[in-house]
C-alpha positions as CSV (number, residue, x, y, z in Angstrom):
1,M,9.2,83.8,158.8
2,A,11.0,86.1,156.4
3,G,14.2,84.0,156.3
4,V,12.8,80.6,157.2
5,L,13.1,79.3,153.7
6,D,16.3,81.1,152.7
7,S,18.3,77.8,152.6
8,V,15.8,75.6,150.8
9,N,18.0,75.3,147.8
10,Q,20.8,74.0,150.0
11,R,18.7,71.2,151.3
12,T,18.9,68.8,148.4
13,Q,21.6,66.9,150.0
14,L,18.9,65.3,152.2
15,V,17.4,63.6,149.2
16,G,18.7,60.1,148.7
17,Q,19.4,59.7,152.5
18,N,15.7,58.8,153.3
19,R,15.4,62.2,154.9
20,L,13.1,65.2,154.5
21,E,12.3,68.5,156.1
22,L,8.8,69.4,157.1
23,L,7.4,72.9,157.3
24,L,5.0,72.8,160.3
25,F,1.9,74.9,160.3
26,S,-1.5,75.3,162.1
27,L,-5.0,75.7,160.8
28,G,-6.2,77.4,163.9
29,G,-6.5,74.6,166.4
30,A,-4.1,72.6,168.5
31,Q,-3.4,70.1,165.7
32,Q,-0.1,70.6,163.8
33,Y,0.3,69.8,160.1
34,G,3.3,69.4,157.9
35,I,4.3,69.9,154.3
36,N,7.6,68.8,152.6
37,V,9.9,71.8,152.2
38,F,10.8,70.7,148.7
39,K,7.2,71.6,147.7
40,V,7.4,75.1,149.2
41,K,8.5,78.1,147.2
42,E,7.7,80.9,149.6
43,V,5.8,81.7,152.8
44,L,4.2,85.1,153.2
45,Q,1.5,87.1,155.1
46,C,-1.7,86.7,153.2
47,P,-1.8,89.4,150.5
48,A,-5.0,91.1,149.2
49,L,-7.1,88.6,147.4
50,N,-9.2,89.2,144.3
51,E,-12.5,87.4,143.8
52,I,-12.9,85.2,140.7
53,P,-16.3,84.3,139.2
54,K,-17.7,80.8,139.6
55,R,-14.8,79.8,141.8
56,N,-14.6,76.6,143.9
57,P,-15.5,77.6,147.5
58,V,-12.1,76.3,148.6
59,V,-10.4,78.9,146.4
60,R,-10.7,82.1,148.5
61,G,-9.4,84.2,145.6
62,V,-6.3,84.9,143.5
63,A,-3.2,86.9,144.5
64,H,-0.7,88.8,142.3
65,I,2.7,87.6,143.6
66,R,6.0,88.3,141.9
67,G,4.4,89.1,138.5
68,G,2.1,86.0,138.5
69,T,-1.5,85.3,139.4
70,I,-1.8,82.5,141.9
71,P,-5.0,80.8,143.3
72,I,-5.1,80.8,147.0
73,M,-6.9,77.8,148.6
74,D,-8.2,77.6,152.2
75,M,-6.4,74.5,153.5
76,R,-8.8,74.2,156.5
77,Q,-11.9,74.4,154.3
78,A,-10.3,72.0,151.8
79,I,-10.1,69.2,154.4
80,G,-13.8,69.6,155.4
81,S,-13.7,72.2,158.2
82,M,-15.0,75.7,158.5
83,P,-13.2,78.4,156.4
84,L,-10.5,80.4,158.0
85,D,-11.5,83.9,159.2
86,N,-9.5,87.1,159.5
87,I,-7.5,86.0,156.5
88,S,-5.5,89.2,156.4
89,E,-3.8,87.8,159.6
90,C,-3.2,84.4,158.1
91,F,-0.3,83.1,156.1
92,V,0.0,81.7,152.6
93,I,2.3,78.8,151.7
94,I,3.2,79.1,148.1
95,T,3.8,75.6,146.7
96,E,4.6,73.8,143.4
97,Y,2.8,70.5,142.6
98,N,2.7,68.7,139.3
99,G,4.3,71.7,137.6
100,S,1.7,74.2,138.8
101,T,1.9,76.9,141.5
102,Q,-0.7,77.5,144.1
103,G,-1.0,79.0,147.5
104,F,-2.5,77.4,150.7
105,L,-4.0,79.7,153.3
106,V,-3.1,78.6,156.8
107,K,-3.5,80.2,160.3
108,S,0.2,80.2,161.2
109,V,3.5,78.8,160.2
110,E,5.7,77.4,162.9
111,R,9.2,76.1,161.9
112,I,11.1,73.6,159.8
113,V,12.1,70.2,161.3
114,N,14.6,67.7,159.8
115,M,13.3,64.1,159.9
116,N,13.9,60.6,158.6
117,W,11.2,59.1,156.3
118,G,11.3,56.1,158.6
119,A,9.6,58.3,161.2
120,I,6.8,59.2,158.8
121,H,4.1,56.6,158.9
122,P,0.9,55.9,156.9
123,P,-2.4,57.2,158.5
124,P,-4.0,54.9,161.1
125,K,-6.2,52.2,159.6
126,G,-9.2,53.6,161.5
127,A,-8.9,57.0,159.8
128,G,-11.2,55.9,157.0
129,R,-11.0,56.2,153.2
130,D,-12.3,59.8,153.0
131,N,-9.6,61.3,155.2
132,Y,-7.1,63.9,153.8
133,L,-4.0,62.4,155.3
134,T,-1.1,60.9,153.4
135,A,1.0,60.3,156.5
136,V,1.5,61.1,160.2
137,T,4.5,61.6,162.4
138,E,5.5,62.9,165.9
139,V,7.4,66.1,166.7
140,D,8.1,66.9,170.3
141,N,5.7,64.2,171.4
142,K,2.9,65.8,169.4
143,L,1.1,64.2,166.4
144,V,1.8,66.0,163.1
145,E,-0.6,65.2,160.2
146,I,0.7,65.4,156.6
147,I,-2.1,66.3,154.3
148,D,-2.7,64.6,150.9
149,V,-2.4,67.8,148.8
150,E,-2.8,65.8,145.6
151,K,-6.2,64.8,146.8
152,I,-7.2,68.4,147.5
153,L,-5.9,69.5,144.1
154,A,-7.8,66.7,142.3
155,E,-11.0,67.8,144.0
156,V,-10.6,71.5,143.4
157,S,-9.1,71.4,139.9
158,P,-9.3,67.9,138.5
159,L,-6.7,66.8,136.0
160,A,-7.5,64.8,132.9
161,E,-6.9,61.2,133.8
162,D,-7.7,59.4,130.5
163,V,-5.2,58.3,128.0
164,S,-5.9,59.8,124.6
165,P,-7.3,57.5,121.9
166,E,-4.3,58.1,119.7
167,I,-2.0,56.6,122.4
168,L,-4.4,53.8,123.1
169,N,-4.6,52.9,119.4
170,S,-0.8,52.8,119.1
171,S,-0.3,50.8,122.2
172,G,0.4,47.4,120.5
173,G,-2.6,45.6,122.1
174,A,-1.5,42.0,122.1
175,N,2.0,42.9,123.3
176,H,0.4,44.2,126.6
177,V,-1.4,41.0,127.4
178,N,-0.2,39.4,130.7
179,K,2.1,42.4,131.5
180,H,2.2,43.3,135.2
181,V,3.2,46.7,136.7
182,L,4.1,47.5,140.3
183,I,2.8,50.9,141.4
184,V,4.2,52.6,144.5
185,D,2.6,55.8,145.9
186,D,1.4,57.0,149.3
187,S,-1.4,59.1,147.8
188,T,-4.6,57.2,147.3
189,I,-5.5,59.6,144.4
190,A,-2.1,59.2,142.7
191,R,-2.3,55.4,143.0
192,K,-5.7,55.4,141.3
193,Q,-4.5,57.8,138.6
194,V,-1.5,55.7,137.7
195,Q,-3.5,52.4,137.9
196,K,-6.1,53.8,135.6
197,V,-3.5,54.6,132.9
198,V,-1.8,51.2,133.2
199,Q,-5.0,49.3,133.2
200,S,-6.3,51.2,130.2
201,L,-3.3,49.8,128.3
202,G,-4.5,46.3,129.1
203,M,-2.1,45.5,131.9
204,S,-2.6,44.2,135.5
205,T,-1.3,46.1,138.5
206,T,-0.1,45.6,142.1
207,V,-0.1,48.7,144.3
208,K,1.9,49.5,147.4
209,K,1.8,52.6,149.5
210,D,5.5,53.2,150.3
211,G,9.0,52.0,149.4
212,R,9.3,49.6,152.3
213,E,6.1,47.8,151.4
214,A,7.2,47.6,147.8
215,L,10.7,46.3,148.7
216,E,9.1,43.6,151.0
217,Y,6.8,42.6,148.1
218,L,9.8,42.1,145.8
219,E,11.6,40.1,148.5
220,S,8.5,38.0,149.0
221,L,8.5,37.1,145.3
222,L,12.1,36.0,145.7
223,A,11.2,33.9,148.8
224,E,8.6,32.1,146.7
225,G,11.2,31.2,144.2
226,K,10.0,33.7,141.6
227,N,12.1,36.1,139.5
228,P,10.7,39.6,139.9
229,E,12.3,40.6,136.7
230,H,10.1,38.1,134.9
231,E,7.0,38.8,137.0
232,L,7.0,42.5,136.5
233,L,7.3,44.6,133.4
234,M,8.3,47.7,135.4
235,I,7.9,49.7,138.7
236,I,6.3,53.1,138.7
237,S,7.3,54.8,142.0
238,D,6.6,58.1,143.7
239,I,9.5,59.8,145.5
240,E,7.9,61.2,148.6
241,M,6.6,58.3,150.7
242,P,6.5,57.4,154.4
243,E,8.8,54.7,155.8
244,M,11.0,54.7,152.7
245,D,11.2,57.3,149.9
246,G,11.5,56.5,146.3
247,Y,15.1,57.4,146.0
248,T,16.1,55.0,148.8
249,F,13.8,52.3,147.5
250,T,15.5,52.5,144.1
251,A,18.9,52.4,145.7
252,E,17.9,49.3,147.7
253,V,16.6,47.6,144.6
254,R,19.8,48.4,142.7
255,A,21.9,47.0,145.6
256,N,20.3,43.6,145.5
257,P,21.8,41.4,142.8
258,Q,18.5,39.6,142.3
259,L,16.6,42.8,141.8
260,C,19.1,45.1,140.3
261,N,17.9,45.0,136.7
262,M,14.3,46.0,137.5
263,H,13.0,48.8,135.3
264,I,12.1,51.8,137.6
265,I,10.4,55.0,136.7
266,L,10.3,57.7,139.4
267,H,7.0,59.5,139.0
268,T,6.6,62.5,141.3
269,S,5.0,65.9,141.8
270,L,8.4,67.2,143.1
271,S,9.8,69.9,140.8
272,G,13.3,71.0,140.2
273,V,16.3,70.1,138.0
274,F,18.0,68.3,140.9
275,N,15.6,65.4,140.3
276,E,17.4,64.4,137.1
277,A,20.7,64.3,139.0
278,M,19.1,62.2,141.7
279,V,17.7,59.7,139.2
280,K,21.2,59.1,137.9
281,K,22.6,58.9,141.4
282,V,20.3,56.2,142.7
283,G,20.1,54.4,139.3
284,A,16.5,54.8,138.2
285,D,15.8,54.2,134.6
286,D,13.6,57.3,134.1
287,F,11.9,60.3,135.7
288,L,8.5,61.7,134.9
289,A,6.7,64.6,136.5
290,K,3.1,64.0,137.6
291,F,0.5,63.8,136.2
292,H,0.4,63.5,132.5
293,P,-1.5,60.3,131.5
294,D,-0.3,60.4,127.8
295,E,3.3,60.8,128.8
296,L,3.0,58.0,131.4
297,A,1.3,55.7,128.8
298,K,4.1,56.5,126.3
299,R,6.8,55.4,128.8
300,V,4.9,52.2,129.6
301,N,4.6,51.5,125.8
302,Q,8.3,52.1,125.3
303,R,9.1,49.6,128.0
304,V,6.8,47.0,126.4
305,D,8.6,47.6,123.1
306,Q,12.0,47.3,124.8
307,V,11.0,44.0,126.4
308,C,9.5,42.6,123.2
309,D,12.5,43.6,121.1
310,G,14.9,42.2,123.6
311,G,13.0,39.0,124.0
312,E,12.7,39.3,127.7
313,E,10.1,37.2,129.4
314,V,7.4,38.9,131.5
315,I,4.6,36.7,132.8
C-alpha cells in the first residue's frame, strides 16, 4: 500500500464529471467497504497507540504521526460489531472530515476503484434507520458498503449543532417568515444538522438525499406550473452523494434556463483548495465547509437580506 495513494492529488479531474474513486477495505469478514479517496490523506500499518483517559470505547488510542497526535477509531466497533483484534497487524486510514484529521482502524486495505456516482446507490429501504450506511455499490459483482462516517464522528465526538443566540437575535425574524430551503445530503446526520439550523431561523425545509432526487423535485415544481426561484430561498447541497454528486447537480441546474438563477451553496466535509475552483467551474454561489452552525446561519441570513433588498419574491 506504500504507493497506492501517491497520485491522489492528480485525481481532482474526476470531480465535476459525476465520478469518484473508492478506497476499498475490509473489517475482517467477507464484506467489503469503501471510502472516497478525496477524504483519505494516508494509509499505513497501525502504529503504536497511546491510551487516553476517559476515552470513547471506539477510540482505541492516539498515534503520533508526522508531528501530530491523531485519534484512532476502530471502524468495526464504531458500526456496532466486535472490536478488531491484533491491531498491530491492522491498517489505519488517515482521513480528513469537516476540517479535522482522524484515523480509522481497519483489518486490511484492498485497492482503489474508479466509479461513476450513478453506480452508487442509497442503502436498501429495509436497512433500517439505525444502519451506518450512506450508500452501496457493486465491484466485481460483490456488494460494497459505504459507511456514513459523519454519523460515526457525530456519535464519538459530537459537534455543536445549535446556532448561537447572537446570530439568532440578528436574524431579522419577520424577514424569514415563509422562506423555504431545499437541503440535499445523503447523510441522515448531516441532513438533520442543516435542517436544525435552517428551522431555528424560522424557515421551512424540504430534504432530498442526493442530487438526482433534488433535480427531480425542482423539475416537478416546474411541471406543476410553479417557479422554483419563487418557491425556494436557496439550495444547500452536499457534494458527495450517490446517483448524482453536488457538482453535477449544480451544473444541471445552471444548464436549465428555468432553474439557472437558483441560489446554491455547496456544503461539504471535503477539504482542499480545489473546492473553490470547482465552485466557480460549476457555477455555485458559495462554498462552506461542514459543520459550523453559525457560519451556515450567517450565509442563510445573507441570502435573506439579498432577496429582501432585491425585492425578489419567495413564497
